[in-house]
C-alpha positions as CSV (number, residue, x, y, z in Angstrom):
1,X,-0.1,-0.1,0.2
2,X,2.8,2.1,0.5
3,X,4.3,2.0,-2.5
4,X,0.8,2.2,-4.1
5,X,0.5,5.7,-2.4
6,X,3.9,6.8,-3.1
7,X,3.4,6.0,-6.9
8,X,-0.2,8.0,-6.8
9,X,1.6,11.0,-5.2
10,X,4.4,11.1,-7.9
11,X,1.9,11.0,-10.8
12,X,-0.1,13.9,-9.3
13,X,3.0,15.9,-8.8
14,X,3.9,15.4,-12.7
15,X,0.3,16.2,-13.6
16,X,0.7,19.3,-11.7
17,X,4.0,20.1,-13.1
18,X,2.5,19.5,-16.6
19,X,-0.6,21.8,-15.8
20,X,1.9,24.7,-14.5
21,X,3.9,24.5,-17.7
22,X,1.0,24.3,-20.1
23,X,-0.5,27.4,-17.9
24,X,3.0,29.5,-18.4
25,X,3.2,28.7,-22.2
26,X,-0.5,29.8,-22.5
27,X,0.4,33.0,-20.9
28,X,3.5,33.7,-22.5
29,X,1.5,33.5,-26.0
30,X,-1.2,35.5,-25.0
31,X,1.5,38.2,-24.0
32,X,3.1,37.5,-27.3
33,X,0.0,38.3,-29.1
34,X,-1.2,41.2,-26.9
35,X,2.5,42.9,-27.8
36,X,2.1,42.1,-31.6
37,X,-1.5,44.1,-31.5
38,X,0.2,46.7,-29.6
39,X,2.6,46.8,-32.4
40,X,-0.1,46.7,-35.2
41,X,-2.1,49.5,-33.5
42,X,1.1,51.8,-33.1
43,X,1.9,51.1,-36.9
44,X,-2.0,51.8,-37.5
45,X,-1.7,55.3,-35.9
46,X,1.1,56.4,-37.3
47,X,-0.1,55.7,-41.0
48,X,-3.3,57.4,-40.1
49,X,-1.5,60.2,-38.8
50,X,0.4,60.6,-42.0
51,X,-2.6,59.9,-44.1
52,X,-4.2,62.9,-42.2
53,X,-1.1,65.0,-42.6
54,X,-1.0,64.4,-46.5
55,X,-4.9,65.0,-46.6
56,X,-4.5,68.0,-44.8
57,X,-1.5,69.3,-47.1
58,X,-3.5,68.6,-50.2
59,X,-6.8,70.3,-49.1
60,X,-4.6,73.4,-48.2
61,X,-3.1,73.2,-51.5
62,X,-6.4,73.0,-53.1
63,X,-7.9,75.5,-51.2
64,X,-4.8,78.0,-52.3
65,X,-5.6,76.9,-56.0
66,X,-9.3,77.8,-55.5
67,X,-8.3,81.1,-53.8
68,X,-5.9,82.0,-56.9
69,X,-8.5,81.0,-59.4
70,X,-11.2,83.2,-57.6
71,X,-8.8,86.3,-57.4
72,X,-8.0,85.6,-61.0
73,X,-11.5,85.5,-62.0
74,X,-12.1,89.0,-60.0
75,X,-9.1,90.1,-62.0
76,X,-10.6,89.3,-65.2
77,X,-14.0,90.7,-64.3
78,X,-12.1,93.9,-63.3
79,X,-10.5,94.1,-66.6
80,X,-13.6,93.6,-68.6
81,X,-15.3,95.7,-66.8
82,X,-12.8,98.6,-67.2
83,X,-13.0,97.6,-71.0
84,X,-16.6,98.0,-71.2
85,X,-16.4,101.5,-69.5
86,X,-13.8,102.5,-71.9
87,X,-15.7,100.9,-75.3
88,X,-19.3,101.7,-74.0
89,X,-19.3,105.7,-74.5
90,X,-18.3,105.0,-78.1
91,X,-20.6,101.8,-78.7
92,X,-23.4,102.4,-76.3
93,X,-23.1,98.8,-75.3
94,X,-21.0,96.3,-73.5
95,X,-18.5,94.0,-75.6
96,X,-19.2,90.0,-75.0
97,X,-16.4,87.8,-74.4
98,X,-16.7,86.2,-78.0
99,X,-16.5,89.4,-79.6
100,X,-13.6,90.4,-77.6
101,X,-11.9,87.4,-79.0
102,X,-12.5,88.0,-82.3
103,X,-11.1,91.6,-81.9
104,X,-8.0,90.3,-80.3
105,X,-7.3,87.9,-83.2
106,X,-8.3,90.8,-85.8
107,X,-5.4,92.8,-83.9
108,X,-2.9,90.0,-84.1
109,X,-3.5,89.4,-87.9
110,X,-3.2,92.9,-88.4
111,X,0.1,93.1,-87.0
112,X,1.3,90.1,-89.1
113,X,0.0,91.8,-92.1
114,X,2.3,94.9,-91.3
115,X,5.3,92.7,-90.5
116,X,5.3,91.3,-94.1
117,X,5.3,94.7,-95.3
118,X,1.8,95.3,-96.3
119,X,-1.2,97.7,-95.3
120,X,-4.5,96.7,-94.6
121,X,-5.9,98.2,-97.8
122,X,-3.0,96.3,-99.8
123,X,-4.0,92.7,-98.3
124,X,-7.7,93.3,-99.1
125,X,-6.8,94.5,-102.5
126,X,-4.3,91.5,-102.9
127,X,-6.3,88.6,-101.3
128,X,-8.4,87.6,-104.5
129,X,-5.1,86.8,-106.2
130,X,-3.8,85.0,-103.1
131,X,-6.8,82.8,-103.1
132,X,-6.5,81.8,-106.6
133,X,-2.8,81.0,-106.0
134,X,-3.6,78.9,-102.9
135,X,-6.3,77.0,-104.7
136,X,-3.8,76.0,-107.1
137,X,-1.4,75.2,-104.7
138,X,1.5,77.8,-105.7
139,X,3.8,78.6,-102.8
140,X,5.7,82.1,-102.6
141,X,9.0,80.7,-104.3
142,X,6.7,79.3,-107.5
143,X,5.1,82.7,-107.4
144,X,8.2,84.7,-107.8
145,X,9.4,82.4,-110.3
146,X,6.1,82.8,-112.2
147,X,6.5,86.7,-111.7
148,X,9.8,86.7,-113.7
149,X,8.3,84.5,-116.5
150,X,5.2,87.0,-116.8
151,X,7.7,89.7,-117.4
152,X,9.1,87.8,-120.1
153,X,5.8,86.9,-121.7
154,X,4.3,90.6,-121.2
155,X,7.3,91.8,-123.3
156,X,6.6,89.3,-126.1
157,X,2.5,90.5,-126.0
158,X,1.5,87.5,-124.4
159,X,-0.2,89.0,-121.1
160,X,-2.7,91.9,-121.4
161,X,-3.6,91.0,-125.0
162,X,-6.1,89.0,-126.9
163,X,-3.6,85.8,-127.2
164,X,-4.8,82.8,-125.7
165,X,-3.0,79.9,-124.0
166,X,-3.1,78.1,-127.0
167,X,-1.4,80.8,-128.9
168,X,1.5,80.5,-126.4
169,X,1.6,76.8,-126.6
170,X,2.2,77.2,-130.3
171,X,4.7,79.5,-130.0
172,X,6.6,77.6,-127.5
173,X,6.7,74.4,-129.6
174,X,7.6,76.7,-132.8
175,X,10.3,78.1,-130.9
176,X,11.6,74.6,-129.6
177,X,11.6,73.1,-133.0
178,X,13.4,75.9,-134.3
179,X,15.9,75.6,-131.7
180,X,16.3,72.0,-132.6
181,X,16.6,72.6,-136.2
182,X,19.4,75.0,-135.1
183,X,21.5,72.5,-133.3
184,X,21.4,69.4,-135.6
185,X,24.5,68.0,-134.2
186,X,23.4,67.6,-131.0
187,X,23.0,64.0,-130.5
188,X,21.9,62.1,-127.2
189,X,24.8,60.6,-125.7
190,X,25.0,56.7,-126.1
191,X,25.4,54.8,-122.6
192,X,27.7,51.6,-122.8
193,X,27.4,48.9,-120.4
194,X,30.7,47.1,-120.7
195,X,32.2,43.8,-119.1
196,X,35.4,45.8,-118.5
197,X,32.9,48.0,-116.0
198,X,31.5,44.9,-114.2
199,X,28.4,44.3,-116.6
200,X,29.2,40.7,-117.1
201,X,27.1,37.6,-118.7
202,X,28.3,34.2,-118.1
203,X,29.9,32.7,-121.3
204,X,27.1,31.8,-123.9
205,X,24.5,33.2,-121.7
206,X,21.9,36.1,-121.4
207,X,20.8,35.7,-117.9
208,X,21.5,38.7,-115.9
209,X,23.2,38.2,-112.5
210,X,21.8,40.0,-109.2
211,X,24.5,42.9,-109.4
212,X,23.6,43.6,-113.2
213,X,20.2,44.1,-112.4
214,X,20.7,46.4,-109.4
215,X,23.1,48.5,-111.8
216,X,20.3,48.6,-114.1
217,X,17.7,49.8,-112.0
218,X,19.9,52.3,-110.4
219,X,21.0,53.5,-114.2
220,X,17.2,53.7,-115.1
221,X,17.0,57.4,-113.6
222,X,19.8,58.4,-116.1
223,X,18.3,57.0,-119.2
224,X,14.8,58.8,-118.3
225,X,16.8,61.9,-117.9
226,X,18.6,62.0,-121.2
227,X,15.4,60.6,-122.8
228,X,13.2,63.4,-121.7
229,X,15.7,66.1,-122.2
230,X,15.8,65.4,-125.8
231,X,12.6,65.0,-126.2
232,X,12.5,61.6,-127.7
233,X,10.4,58.4,-126.9
234,X,12.4,55.3,-128.1
235,X,15.2,53.4,-126.3
236,X,17.1,51.2,-128.0
237,X,19.1,48.3,-126.4
238,X,21.9,46.7,-128.4
239,X,23.7,43.7,-127.7
240,X,27.4,43.6,-128.9
241,X,29.5,40.5,-128.5
242,X,33.4,39.7,-129.6
243,X,34.1,37.6,-132.4
244,X,34.9,34.1,-130.6
245,X,32.6,31.5,-132.7
246,X,29.6,30.0,-130.6
247,X,29.7,26.1,-130.2
248,X,26.0,25.7,-130.5
249,X,24.3,23.7,-133.6
250,X,21.1,24.9,-133.4
251,X,18.9,27.7,-132.4
252,X,15.5,28.0,-131.0
253,X,15.2,31.7,-131.2
254,X,12.8,32.0,-134.4
255,X,10.4,29.9,-132.0
256,X,11.4,31.4,-128.3
257,X,11.4,35.1,-129.0
258,X,7.9,35.9,-128.9
259,X,7.4,33.6,-125.7
260,X,9.9,35.4,-124.0
261,X,9.2,39.1,-125.0
262,X,5.4,38.1,-123.5
263,X,7.2,36.9,-120.2
264,X,5.6,33.4,-120.8
265,X,9.1,32.1,-120.8
266,X,12.2,32.6,-118.8
267,X,15.2,34.0,-121.0
268,X,17.2,31.0,-120.0
269,X,14.9,28.6,-122.6
270,X,16.6,30.9,-125.5
271,X,19.5,29.1,-126.9
272,X,21.2,31.3,-129.6
273,X,23.5,29.3,-132.1
274,X,25.9,32.7,-133.2
275,X,26.8,35.9,-132.2
276,X,23.9,37.8,-133.6
277,X,21.5,35.5,-131.8
278,X,23.5,35.8,-128.3
279,X,23.5,39.6,-128.6
280,X,19.6,39.7,-129.4
281,X,19.0,37.5,-126.4
282,X,21.3,39.6,-123.9
283,X,19.4,42.8,-125.3
284,X,15.8,41.2,-124.5
285,X,17.3,40.2,-121.3
286,X,18.2,44.2,-120.5
287,X,15.0,45.2,-122.0
288,X,12.8,43.3,-119.6
289,X,14.6,44.8,-116.5
290,X,14.1,48.7,-117.9
291,X,10.5,48.1,-118.8
292,X,9.6,47.2,-115.1
293,X,11.0,50.7,-114.0
294,X,8.7,53.2,-113.5
295,X,10.9,56.0,-114.7
296,X,10.6,54.4,-118.0
297,X,7.0,54.1,-118.4
298,X,5.9,55.8,-121.5
299,X,8.8,54.9,-123.5
300,X,8.9,52.3,-126.0
301,X,12.1,50.0,-125.5
302,X,13.5,48.2,-128.5
303,X,15.8,45.1,-128.3
304,X,18.5,44.7,-130.9
305,X,21.8,43.0,-131.7
306,X,24.8,44.2,-133.4
307,X,26.6,40.4,-133.0
308,X,30.0,40.7,-133.6
309,X,29.8,43.3,-136.4
310,X,30.5,46.8,-134.7
311,X,33.4,47.9,-132.6
312,X,33.3,50.2,-129.9
313,X,33.4,53.7,-131.6
314,X,30.7,52.5,-134.2
315,X,33.3,51.0,-136.8
316,X,32.5,47.9,-138.5
317,X,35.2,45.0,-137.6
318,X,37.6,43.7,-140.0
319,X,37.9,40.3,-138.4
320,X,41.1,40.4,-137.0
321,X,40.0,40.4,-133.3
322,X,39.1,36.7,-132.9
323,X,39.8,36.1,-129.5
324,X,38.5,37.0,-125.9
325,X,37.6,41.0,-126.0
326,X,35.9,42.1,-122.8
327,X,35.5,45.6,-124.3
328,X,33.4,44.3,-127.1
329,X,31.0,42.5,-125.2
330,X,28.9,45.2,-124.1
331,X,25.1,46.6,-123.8
332,X,24.7,50.1,-125.6
333,X,21.5,52.0,-125.1
334,X,20.6,54.5,-127.3
335,X,17.3,57.3,-127.3
336,X,15.9,58.7,-130.4
337,X,12.8,60.2,-131.7
338,X,9.8,57.4,-133.2
339,X,10.0,57.2,-136.7
340,X,7.2,59.3,-138.4
341,X,7.0,56.9,-141.5
342,X,3.7,55.5,-142.5
343,X,2.9,51.7,-142.5
344,X,5.3,50.3,-145.0
345,X,2.3,48.4,-146.7
346,X,0.8,52.0,-147.4
347,X,3.9,53.3,-149.1
348,X,3.2,53.6,-152.8
349,X,5.7,51.9,-154.8
350,X,7.5,54.3,-157.3
351,X,7.1,53.6,-160.8
352,X,10.1,52.4,-163.1
């Protein structure tokens, strides 16, 4: 019994100690939570105080702005009242805001007119002419150039007389024809694209390399400028070769030319058997690029062949240069006026 009592007492002691420890732990956690809540309350209080301070500052700024706006409004009213007091004796009425703004704009416009050296009367007098120029998109520089031309026309009797614009056009056309007749030897330059300058074809081929195409596209503006300055409408593309013999036995040029010109077949499908055919195929290849250039729209572009017959400088060959001569392998571009002859089928045959 004594041992049982001793064991029972020990168990009770342990139970009391566990209870005490749990109580202490619970109190400790409660204190910790209270401390956290206290810290949060402090932070919230600081945040609320800061927010109130910022709100007070913003409210103060808003009040200041409202006060400034009120003062400006009062000042505007005061100035408008003064203006009305000044104008009213003359007009016997108050000046509305819209009318006041129009007066200000009118004053600014009058000052701008005076800055360019005109009086208001001169500006009103010139307004119809300015409107006509504006409607036709004529700026100041163009108007100045037109004035110089008008002086010449006035001296020639085409301004202030009964002559019409058609009379002037006919006179200019006649003068241009006379000028052309006075300079019969002023021929357009010939553009030569030689292998010496990097305008290369592969041996026996008429196909253009990428670099060759790029150079042709860059050259199109030059060609158009020459043709326009000389008043011509035909561009001839002439293919020339050297005198190396071709190794081909048969040619499909007769059957293949039209499909290639119509772009139904590639230039590579042509197989010339001689230098004359090779020169023509290369001229057709160059013509295809030039026809696509917007600068050359409206011009007639004709491919031709000089074969191996014509030396640089427009001289016939004597057959002495039978080898590889790069300077002779070239494309020449010439411009001329379209022939005005009638259709050959309509030309009467002279009697013998």
